[in-house]
N, C-alpha and C positions, 0 to 999 in steps of 0.2 A: 563485058563490063569494062569500061576504061578506068585504068588506075590513075589516081592523082599522085602528086609529089610525095606525100607521106607514105602511101602504100608502096610506091616504087622504092623509096628509101628503106622501108621495112623489109621488102623482099630482098634487096641487095644486102642488108645487114644479116639477115638469116642465111642467105647463100654464103656469105663470108664466114659465119660461124660454122656452118656445116663443112665448108672447105677446110677450115682450120681443124675440125674434128678428123677429117680424112687424113690430113697431114700428120696429126698426132698419132693416129692409128697406124699409118704407114711407117712412122718412126718407132713403133713398138709399144705405144702407150696402151695400157689395159685398164686404167682407172682414170676417168675424166670427170671433172666438176664443171657444171654449167649453171650459171645464175641467170634468171630471167630478168626482165625489165621491171623496175619499180613502177608504182602508180604515178604517172606524170601529173595526174589531176591533183595530187596532194601537194605538189611543189609550189613554192611561192611564185614561180614564173607563171603558173597556170591558175592559181587560186585567187589572185588579185589582192591578197592581204598586204602587199607591200607598196601598193600604189594608192594615191589619193583619188577617190572615185567621185565623180560629179553626177549625181542623179541615178535613178533606177536603171536607165538604159545601160550605163557603163557597168553597174553591178551585175546586171543580167548577162552581159557579154562575158564577164569572168566566170560566172556560174556555167555558162555554155562552154567556155574554154576548159574549165576543170573537168566537166563531164566528157568533153572531147578528148582530153588528155587521158582520162581513165579508159575510155573506149579504145583509143589508140594503143595504149599499153596492153590492154586485154587482148586485142587483136594480134599484136606482136607476140605475146606470150603463147597464145593458142597456136599460132603458126609455128613458133619455135618448138613447142611441145610436140606437135605433129611431125615436124621435120626431124626431130630426134628419134622417132620411133624405130627406124632400122638400126640405130646405134645402140639401142638398149639390148639388142641381141649380140652385139659384137664386143662390147666392153662393159665394165662396171661403171655405170653412169650415176653420178651424184648430182641431183637437181635441187638447187636451192631456190625456193619461191620467195624472192625479194619483194614482189608485189604484195603477197599476203603478209609477209613479215612487217613491212613498213605500215601496212594498214593496221596490223595488230598493235604496233607502237602507238598509233593514234587512238585506237579503240580502248587500249588499256591505260592511257595517260602516262606512258613511259617518259615523255618529255613535257616539261612545263609549257612549252610552246612548240606546236607541230605545224603551225601555219605561216609564221613569219621567218625571215632569214635573220641570222645572228648578226648583231651589230658589233663592231670591232671592240668596243669597251665593255661588253657584257660577258659574264662567266659562261663557260661551256658545260659545266657539270649539271646534268639533268635540266638543262635550260632549253635549248633549241634543237630541233631535229635537222634543220637545214642551215648550212653555212652561208650559202648565197641563194640565188634564185632556183637552183636545182641540184646542188651537191649536198650530200649529208655531212653533218659535223663529225668530228673525231668520235664522239660518243655514239652516234648512230652507226658509224663504220665499225666500231668496236663490237656492238651488238650483232651486226651482220656477220662479222668475223667469227663471233662465238657460235652463231647458227651454222656457219660453214664447218667449224671445228666439230660441232656435235654431229654433223652429217657424216663426216669421214672417220671419226675416232672409233666407231664401232668395228671398223675393218682392220685398223692398224693398232699395234701395241702402243700404249701411251708413251713409252720411251722413244719410239720411232718418230713421234711428232713433238717431243718435248721442246725443240727449238721453236716450232710454230706456236705451241701453247704459250711460251713466254712472250711471243709477239702479241698474241691475243690479249694477254693480261697487261700489256703496256710496257713490257721489258724487252730486252734484246737489242740487236744492232740497229734497227731502224726506228725504234720507239722515240728516241730523243733527237729529232732532227731539227730542233729549233723552231718548229711551227707552233703557234699558239692555237689557231683555230682549226685548220683542216690539214691533216697529214698527207692528203692525196694531192696537194698542190705542188 
């Protein structure tokens, strides 16, 4: 079967992640955290909620794009999960399922708006899940960081991670970097 551009890019991305794992292990790492890909079908880039649509054909195209984004993310995550199998025997591997987490945000109504991107003059508190067409807002990042923290805290004493804990709660050295919308920019 011939691979298309998305499949080739996925294979390259997974190969790069696994090569990075090898480098970390070679450098002595014995605890490694890996996050999978979020559901691209949820993003404003794929769901069509940020564009003016003319007629049912254009709406259908975005439904197809959202379903395709979900399938692409699912395929990537399955291939990543399978690729990580040998590493589970070598190191303590912490896998964070961002795909499921962000779907849970939508299903549980964590954000008032999980389909549109945040506009510059709107509040960010429990407002939007997406900053732009595909990046989560500060609030979504904070919830993802909390999930990461919960995944690793069971292994380490809380005092060992207290600097990280303060970052998750919005304090610490990088919390106030002067960004209103998205700290990852």
